[in-house]
N, CA, C and O atoms as CSV, one atom per row, in Angstrom:
chain,resi,resn,atom,element,x,y,z
A,1,MET,N,N,14.358,-70.846,-38.568
A,1,MET,CA,C,13.329,-71.017,-37.567
A,1,MET,C,C,12.381,-69.811,-37.573
A,1,MET,O,O,11.160,-69.960,-37.521
A,2,LEU,N,N,12.964,-68.638,-37.638
A,2,LEU,CA,C,12.152,-67.429,-37.630
A,2,LEU,C,C,11.292,-67.346,-38.890
A,2,LEU,O,O,10.108,-67.018,-38.819
A,3,LEU,N,N,11.882,-67.639,-40.025
A,3,LEU,CA,C,11.139,-67.558,-41.280
A,3,LEU,C,C,10.007,-68.580,-41.336
A,3,LEU,O,O,8.976,-68.334,-41.963
A,4,GLU,N,N,10.196,-69.710,-40.690
A,4,GLU,CA,C,9.156,-70.747,-40.661
A,4,GLU,C,C,7.936,-70.303,-39.857
A,4,GLU,O,O,6.810,-70.669,-40.195
A,5,HIS,N,N,8.143,-69.522,-38.801
A,5,HIS,CA,C,7.055,-69.127,-37.903
A,5,HIS,C,C,6.545,-67.713,-38.154
A,5,HIS,O,O,5.618,-67.259,-37.481
A,6,GLN,N,N,7.135,-67.022,-39.104
A,6,GLN,CA,C,6.761,-65.636,-39.345
A,6,GLN,C,C,5.310,-65.524,-39.830
A,6,GLN,O,O,4.635,-64.548,-39.502
A,7,ASP,N,N,4.826,-66.482,-40.588
A,7,ASP,CA,C,3.456,-66.441,-41.101
A,7,ASP,C,C,2.407,-66.615,-40.004
A,7,ASP,O,O,1.247,-66.251,-40.195
A,8,GLU,N,N,2.801,-67.162,-38.873
A,8,GLU,CA,C,1.871,-67.400,-37.779
A,8,GLU,C,C,1.590,-66.129,-36.970
A,8,GLU,O,O,0.708,-66.124,-36.111
A,9,HIS,N,N,2.330,-65.063,-37.239
A,9,HIS,CA,C,2.212,-63.827,-36.476
A,9,HIS,C,C,1.816,-62.671,-37.385
A,9,HIS,O,O,2.022,-62.720,-38.598
A,10,GLN,N,N,1.242,-61.628,-36.782
A,10,GLN,CA,C,0.803,-60.472,-37.553
A,10,GLN,C,C,1.963,-59.613,-38.039
A,10,GLN,O,O,1.862,-58.972,-39.086
A,11,SER,N,N,3.051,-59.593,-37.300
A,11,SER,CA,C,4.201,-58.786,-37.704
A,11,SER,C,C,5.493,-59.556,-37.447
A,11,SER,O,O,5.518,-60.546,-36.715
A,12,GLN,N,N,6.551,-59.076,-38.066
A,12,GLN,CA,C,7.853,-59.706,-37.875
A,12,GLN,C,C,8.299,-59.570,-36.418
A,12,GLN,O,O,8.899,-60.488,-35.860
A,13,ARG,N,N,8.004,-58.429,-35.811
A,13,ARG,CA,C,8.390,-58.201,-34.416
A,13,ARG,C,C,7.716,-59.212,-33.490
A,13,ARG,O,O,8.351,-59.717,-32.563
A,14,GLN,N,N,6.447,-59.513,-33.727
A,14,GLN,CA,C,5.742,-60.484,-32.896
A,14,GLN,C,C,6.321,-61.890,-33.075
A,14,GLN,O,O,6.251,-62.709,-32.159
A,15,ALA,N,N,6.879,-62.165,-34.225
A,15,ALA,CA,C,7.507,-63.466,-34.450
A,15,ALA,C,C,8.891,-63.525,-33.800
A,15,ALA,O,O,9.307,-64.578,-33.317
A,16,ILE,N,N,9.598,-62.403,-33.788
A,16,ILE,CA,C,10.971,-62.366,-33.283
A,16,ILE,C,C,11.037,-62.537,-31.765
A,16,ILE,O,O,11.858,-63.306,-31.266
A,17,CYS,N,N,10.196,-61.841,-31.041
A,17,CYS,CA,C,10.302,-61.830,-29.571
A,17,CYS,C,C,10.240,-63.216,-28.924
A,17,CYS,O,O,11.120,-63.530,-28.122
A,18,PRO,N,N,9.248,-64.063,-29.226
A,18,PRO,CA,C,9.227,-65.375,-28.571
A,18,PRO,C,C,10.385,-66.283,-28.993
A,18,PRO,O,O,10.885,-67.067,-28.186
A,19,ILE,N,N,10.804,-66.179,-30.241
A,19,ILE,CA,C,11.912,-67.022,-30.706
A,19,ILE,C,C,13.215,-66.573,-30.066
A,19,ILE,O,O,14.039,-67.407,-29.690
A,20,ALA,N,N,13.412,-65.269,-29.938
A,20,ALA,CA,C,14.626,-64.759,-29.289
A,20,ALA,C,C,14.700,-65.248,-27.840
A,20,ALA,O,O,15.771,-65.621,-27.361
A,21,ALA,N,N,13.574,-65.244,-27.155
A,21,ALA,CA,C,13.553,-65.723,-25.772
A,21,ALA,C,C,13.903,-67.211,-25.704
A,21,ALA,O,O,14.596,-67.648,-24.786
A,22,LYS,N,N,13.423,-67.980,-26.672
A,22,LYS,CA,C,13.702,-69.424,-26.679
A,22,LYS,C,C,15.173,-69.726,-26.898
A,22,LYS,O,O,15.710,-70.661,-26.304
A,23,ILE,N,N,15.836,-68.937,-27.753
A,23,ILE,CA,C,17.239,-69.239,-28.045
A,23,ILE,C,C,18.210,-68.452,-27.161
A,23,ILE,O,O,19.425,-68.632,-27.254
A,24,GLY,N,N,17.671,-67.581,-26.304
A,24,GLY,CA,C,18.505,-66.903,-25.316
A,24,GLY,C,C,19.227,-65.665,-25.810
A,24,GLY,O,O,20.358,-65.408,-25.399
A,25,CYS,N,N,18.600,-64.897,-26.680
A,25,CYS,CA,C,19.192,-63.629,-27.100
A,25,CYS,C,C,18.112,-62.556,-27.090
A,25,CYS,O,O,16.944,-62.848,-26.831
A,26,THR,N,N,18.495,-61.327,-27.368
A,26,THR,CA,C,17.508,-60.265,-27.414
A,26,THR,C,C,16.841,-60.243,-28.787
A,26,THR,O,O,17.371,-60.762,-29.769
A,27,GLY,N,N,15.679,-59.634,-28.822
A,27,GLY,CA,C,14.975,-59.505,-30.094
A,27,GLY,C,C,15.768,-58.698,-31.100
A,27,GLY,O,O,15.748,-58.992,-32.295
A,28,GLU,N,N,16.468,-57.679,-30.621
A,28,GLU,CA,C,17.273,-56.833,-31.505
A,28,GLU,C,C,18.428,-57.606,-32.123
A,28,GLU,O,O,18.761,-57.399,-33.290
A,29,THR,N,N,19.044,-58.500,-31.344
A,29,THR,CA,C,20.131,-59.327,-31.863
A,29,THR,C,C,19.612,-60.253,-32.954
A,29,THR,O,O,20.229,-60.382,-34.011
A,30,LEU,N,N,18.490,-60.891,-32.699
A,30,LEU,CA,C,17.911,-61.801,-33.688
A,30,LEU,C,C,17.491,-61.042,-34.942
A,30,LEU,O,O,17.664,-61.542,-36.054
A,31,ARG,N,N,16.941,-59.840,-34.773
A,31,ARG,CA,C,16.537,-59.032,-35.916
A,31,ARG,C,C,17.753,-58.668,-36.760
A,31,ARG,O,O,17.688,-58.703,-37.989
A,32,GLY,N,N,18.848,-58.322,-36.117
A,32,GLY,CA,C,20.082,-58.014,-36.835
A,32,GLY,C,C,20.612,-59.209,-37.606
A,32,GLY,O,O,21.084,-59.068,-38.734
A,33,CYS,N,N,20.535,-60.382,-37.000
A,33,CYS,CA,C,20.968,-61.610,-37.686
A,33,CYS,C,C,20.082,-61.899,-38.891
A,33,CYS,O,O,20.569,-62.315,-39.942
A,34,LEU,N,N,18.790,-61.678,-38.737
A,34,LEU,CA,C,17.853,-61.885,-39.842
A,34,LEU,C,C,18.168,-60.934,-40.989
A,34,LEU,O,O,18.197,-61.348,-42.148
A,35,HIS,N,N,18.403,-59.675,-40.677
A,35,HIS,CA,C,18.714,-58.703,-41.721
A,35,HIS,C,C,20.024,-59.037,-42.420
A,35,HIS,O,O,20.129,-58.874,-43.636
A,36,GLN,N,N,21.026,-59.502,-41.676
A,36,GLN,CA,C,22.296,-59.875,-42.295
A,36,GLN,C,C,22.111,-61.087,-43.198
A,36,GLN,O,O,22.690,-61.141,-44.283
A,37,ALA,N,N,21.319,-62.050,-42.771
A,37,ALA,CA,C,21.043,-63.219,-43.612
A,37,ALA,C,C,20.331,-62.802,-44.897
A,37,ALA,O,O,20.604,-63.347,-45.967
A,38,GLU,N,N,19.427,-61.844,-44.792
A,38,GLU,CA,C,18.740,-61.344,-45.984
A,38,GLU,C,C,19.714,-60.636,-46.925
A,38,GLU,O,O,19.588,-60.756,-48.143
A,39,ARG,N,N,20.688,-59.897,-46.374
A,39,ARG,CA,C,21.701,-59.261,-47.220
A,39,ARG,C,C,22.569,-60.310,-47.897
A,39,ARG,O,O,22.905,-60.171,-49.073
A,40,ASP,N,N,22.934,-61.356,-47.170
A,40,ASP,CA,C,23.757,-62.424,-47.738
A,40,ASP,C,C,23.033,-63.146,-48.877
A,40,ASP,O,O,23.672,-63.617,-49.818
A,41,GLN,N,N,21.705,-63.234,-48.794
A,41,GLN,CA,C,20.911,-63.905,-49.821
A,41,GLN,C,C,20.556,-62.976,-50.979
A,41,GLN,O,O,20.016,-63.424,-51.991
A,42,GLY,N,N,20.858,-61.681,-50.835
A,42,GLY,CA,C,20.559,-60.723,-51.885
A,42,GLY,C,C,19.157,-60.155,-51.821
A,42,GLY,O,O,18.728,-59.466,-52.747
A,43,VAL,N,N,18.433,-60.429,-50.747
A,43,VAL,CA,C,17.069,-59.942,-50.588
A,43,VAL,C,C,17.059,-58.500,-50.095
A,43,VAL,O,O,16.163,-57.734,-50.448
A,44,ARG,N,N,18.033,-58.127,-49.293
A,44,ARG,CA,C,18.110,-56.797,-48.679
A,44,ARG,C,C,19.387,-56.114,-49.158
A,44,ARG,O,O,20.427,-56.755,-49.309
A,45,ALA,N,N,19.298,-54.823,-49.391
A,45,ALA,CA,C,20.472,-54.066,-49.824
A,45,ALA,C,C,21.464,-53.909,-48.680
A,45,ALA,O,O,21.071,-53.820,-47.517
A,46,GLY,N,N,22.747,-53.876,-49.010
A,46,GLY,CA,C,23.792,-53.676,-48.012
A,46,GLY,C,C,24.956,-54.624,-48.235
A,46,GLY,O,O,24.948,-55.430,-49.165
A,47,LEU,N,N,25.954,-54.517,-47.373
A,47,LEU,CA,C,27.146,-55.352,-47.480
A,47,LEU,C,C,26.878,-56.762,-46.984
A,47,LEU,O,O,26.235,-56.953,-45.952
A,48,THR,N,N,27.371,-57.749,-47.720
A,48,THR,CA,C,27.255,-59.133,-47.271
A,48,THR,C,C,28.288,-59.389,-46.180
A,48,THR,O,O,29.154,-58.552,-45.923
A,49,THR,N,N,28.192,-60.538,-45.549
A,49,THR,CA,C,29.133,-60.904,-44.487
A,49,THR,C,C,30.558,-60.946,-45.026
A,49,THR,O,O,31.478,-60.454,-44.372
A,50,SER,N,N,30.756,-61.525,-46.206
A,50,SER,CA,C,32.104,-61.617,-46.771
A,50,SER,C,C,32.641,-60.237,-47.139
A,50,SER,O,O,33.831,-59.976,-46.965
A,51,GLU,N,N,31.785,-59.350,-47.643
A,51,GLU,CA,C,32.225,-57.995,-47.966
A,51,GLU,C,C,32.617,-57.236,-46.700
A,51,GLU,O,O,33.611,-56.510,-46.693
A,52,ARG,N,N,31.841,-57.402,-45.632
A,52,ARG,CA,C,32.157,-56.736,-44.367
A,52,ARG,C,C,33.486,-57.242,-43.812
A,52,ARG,O,O,34.282,-56.459,-43.295
A,53,GLY,N,N,33.726,-58.540,-43.917
A,53,GLY,CA,C,34.986,-59.115,-43.448
A,53,GLY,C,C,36.173,-58.588,-44.231
A,53,GLY,O,O,37.229,-58.307,-43.664
A,54,ARG,N,N,35.992,-58.456,-45.550
A,54,ARG,CA,C,37.070,-57.947,-46.383
A,54,ARG,C,C,37.392,-56.498,-46.034
A,54,ARG,O,O,38.561,-56.112,-46.025
A,55,LEU,N,N,36.380,-55.698,-45.749
A,55,LEU,CA,C,36.612,-54.307,-45.397
A,55,LEU,C,C,37.286,-54.148,-44.040
A,55,LEU,O,O,37.940,-53.136,-43.790
A,56,LYS,N,N,37.135,-55.127,-43.169
A,56,LYS,CA,C,37.760,-55.050,-41.845
A,56,LYS,C,C,39.249,-55.390,-41.890
A,56,LYS,O,O,39.983,-55.088,-40.949
A,57,GLN,N,N,39.699,-56.017,-42.978
A,57,GLN,CA,C,41.112,-56.357,-43.098
A,57,GLN,C,C,41.920,-55.079,-43.250
A,57,GLN,O,O,41.453,-54.110,-43.848
A,58,PRO,N,N,43.116,-55.076,-42.716
A,58,PRO,CA,C,43.974,-53.898,-42.899
A,58,PRO,C,C,44.229,-53.647,-44.382
A,58,PRO,O,O,44.282,-54.589,-45.172
A,59,TRP,N,N,44.387,-52.390,-44.758
A,59,TRP,CA,C,44.600,-52.018,-46.146
A,59,TRP,C,C,45.829,-52.700,-46.719
A,59,TRP,O,O,45.840,-53.074,-47.892
A,60,ARG,N,N,46.832,-52.860,-45.930
A,60,ARG,CA,C,48.081,-53.445,-46.431
A,60,ARG,C,C,47.890,-54.868,-46.936
A,60,ARG,O,O,48.571,-55.283,-47.874
A,61,THR,N,N,46.996,-55.608,-46.343
A,61,THR,CA,C,46.802,-56.984,-46.800
A,61,THR,C,C,45.899,-57.053,-48.010
A,61,THR,O,O,45.845,-58.089,-48.673
A,62,THR,N,N,45.177,-55.968,-48.324
A,62,THR,CA,C,44.284,-55.990,-49.470
A,62,THR,C,C,44.821,-55.204,-50.652
A,62,THR,O,O,44.182,-55.165,-51.703
A,63,ALA,N,N,46.002,-54.565,-50.502
A,63,ALA,CA,C,46.581,-53.791,-51.588
A,63,ALA,C,C,47.023,-54.725,-52.703
A,63,ALA,O,O,47.564,-55.798,-52.436
A,64,PRO,N,N,46.799,-54.326,-53.953
A,64,PRO,CA,C,47.226,-55.181,-55.058
A,64,PRO,C,C,48.745,-55.286,-55.128
A,64,PRO,O,O,49.449,-54.390,-54.660
A,65,PRO,N,N,49.252,-56.360,-55.702
A,65,PRO,CA,C,50.715,-56.529,-55.805
A,65,PRO,C,C,51.341,-55.357,-56.555
A,65,PRO,O,O,50.790,-54.867,-57.540
A,66,GLY,N,N,52.486,-54.923,-56.078
A,66,GLY,CA,C,53.202,-53.823,-56.718
A,66,GLY,C,C,52.800,-52.451,-56.229
A,66,GLY,O,O,53.452,-51.461,-56.563
A,67,ARG,N,N,51.744,-52.370,-55.447
A,67,ARG,CA,C,51.314,-51.071,-54.924
A,67,ARG,C,C,52.004,-50.826,-53.582
A,67,ARG,O,O,52.086,-51.737,-52.757
A,68,PRO,N,N,52.500,-49.613,-53.355
A,68,PRO,CA,C,53.180,-49.339,-52.077
A,68,PRO,C,C,52.240,-49.560,-50.887
A,68,PRO,O,O,51.042,-49.289,-50.967
A,69,THR,N,N,52.804,-50.052,-49.795
A,69,THR,CA,C,52.003,-50.323,-48.591
A,69,THR,C,C,52.479,-49.506,-47.408
A,69,THR,O,O,52.413,-49.967,-46.268
A,70,TRP,N,N,52.955,-48.303,-47.662
A,70,TRP,CA,C,53.447,-47.482,-46.547
A,70,TRP,C,C,52.335,-47.171,-45.678
A,70,TRP,O,O,52.511,-46.488,-44.670
């Protein structure tokens, strides 16, 4: 939705504010979601959603087989 209406505004911020109000969140929340979607698509540098989820798992569940998990 945001990407569809971004061309109608002079800046990304001007596009974010009215859409955030319509869907009931803050502009900062919507901006964060947009940036994460861009990372997931490979457009923006950073960790993807799946990479972030993997890093949040405890080390013991991600240790390779045969490696001590003390």
